N, C-alpha and C positions, 0 to 999 in steps of 0.2 A: 493180692489181699493183705500180706504183712506189711507191704510198704504203705497201704492205705490206713491200715490199724495205727502204725507209727506216726503217721501224718496227723491222724485223728488224736491220738494221745498227745503229740506234742502242740496241736492247736488247743486242746483243752486245757493242758497244763498252763500254757501262756495266757489263756483266757479266763480262767477261774478267778484269779485277782482283780481283772477288769471289770466283771460283772457280778462278783458277790455282792457288793452292796446294793446293785439294782435289783437283784433277784430276791434278796432279802425283803425289799419293799414291794416286789410285784406280786400281783394276784395269780399270774399264770405258774402252774406247777413247775418244779425245776426241771424235769424231765423234757416237757415241751419247750421250756426257755432255753435250755442249754442246746437242744438240737436247732431250734430256730436260729439262735445266735452263732452257732458254729457252721451250720449248713446252709442257712437262709431257706430252708424247707420244713416241712413238716417231718415229724418222725416217720409216718408211713411212707412219705416220698423218699426218704433217705434209705429206708430198708428195700423198698421197691426197686430203687436205682442200684444200690449195692448188690442186691441179690439177683438183679437182672431179670425180674419177673416180667414175663411176657404179656401181651394185652389178653391173651386167652386164660392165662392163669390168674391174671389180676383181680378178678371178682371173687374168686374162691380164696385167694391169698389174704385179700384186704378183709374179708368176713372172718377168716380165722384169725388174723392179726388184730382186729378189734375185739373179738371174743377173748384172745389172750390178754390184751391190754386192760379189758374191762374186769377179768378175773385177777389180774395182778394188781390192780389199783388198790383194793382194800389191804392186801399183804404190805404192799409197800408203805401206805399211810400208817398201818399199824405198826410197822417198823419204826417209823419217825416218831410215833407217840411214845413207843417203849424206849427208844434210845435217849429221847428228851427227858422223859421222867426219870430213867437211870442216872444220867449226868447231872440234871437239875437238883435231885434230891439226894443224891450219893451220901452225903455226909450226915443226913437225917435219918436215913433207912436204917433198920436193924437187920440182923442176920437172916431171920426167916423171910423178911420182905425182899431183901436183896436176892436171896435164893429163888424165890418165886418169880421175880422180875426177870433173873437171868435165863430161867427155864422158859419163860415166855418169849424172850428174844430168841433162844434156841429152837422153839417151836415154829417161830415165825419163819426162821431160815428154812427149817424143813418144809413148811408149807410152800415156800418159794421154790424149793427143789422139786417138790412133788408136782407142782404147776408145769415147770419146765419139763418135767418127765412126761407128763401127760401131753403136753403140745409138741415135744419133740417127736412122739409118733406121729401125730398129724401132719408135722411139717415135712417129715420124711416121705409120706405118702405124697403129699403135694408138691414138694420141690426136689425131692431126692436127698440123698445122704449129704452131699457136699454142701448144698444150699442151705440145708437144715442146719449143718454145723456152723456156717458162716452167720445164719440167724441167730443163733445163740450166742455165737462170739461176739457180734454186734450188741446184742441185747445185754449180754453180762459186762461189755465194756461200758456200756451207757448206765448199767445199774450200778456198777462199781465207781463210777464217776459222781453218781447222785449220792451213794453212800459217803465217799469221800467229803464231798461238798456239805452234806448233812452233819457229818462228824465234826468237820471244821468249823460249823457254826455253832456247835454246842458248847457249854462251858467244859473244859478239861477236867478230869478228876484230879483234885488237888494232890494227891500223892504223886501220880504221873507227872503232873505239871513241875512240882518241885524236882523230880528226877530229871527232867528235860532241860530244867534250868541249870541244875548241877553239871549236866553233860556238856551243855553249850558253854558253860563257864571254864570247863576243862579244855576246850577247843580253841579259846581265845589266847593270843599270845601274851606273854607276860607284861604288865604295865598297862593293860587295858581295862 
């Protein structure tokens, strides 16, 4: 499993720059787009294959998988809205608004963890502890990839951008 995850990570990192522009223009949600581009299969097909879901388990697994994806979608969409609002309006927001926005982002993260906790119980009953752990490892991998992609597509907070430029300038050899 670790070799598979390392291969997936390497493929994703090498592919992000290749399809970042296409994805920004596409109507397909990033999570489906990245899975299709990396694996040539749907998200459910990837999960079914990696978790080695048997034919007898497949109907119940897919029903649970779709329920999970359906409940996860509004949480992920809200995360995107909150992060965009935070990054796009950072310079114009006052302290109370920034405080509330940050609290909303943290609540969104808690909602996601709560969802995973509820579905972890279901996946353990359905697949056993090992494959349930693999399910959430793969789900978290894809979720973090989506977060990274979303964050990279947002305007960077000016103070952090300035700090990054200063750090980059320090790394350059003299005379450049």
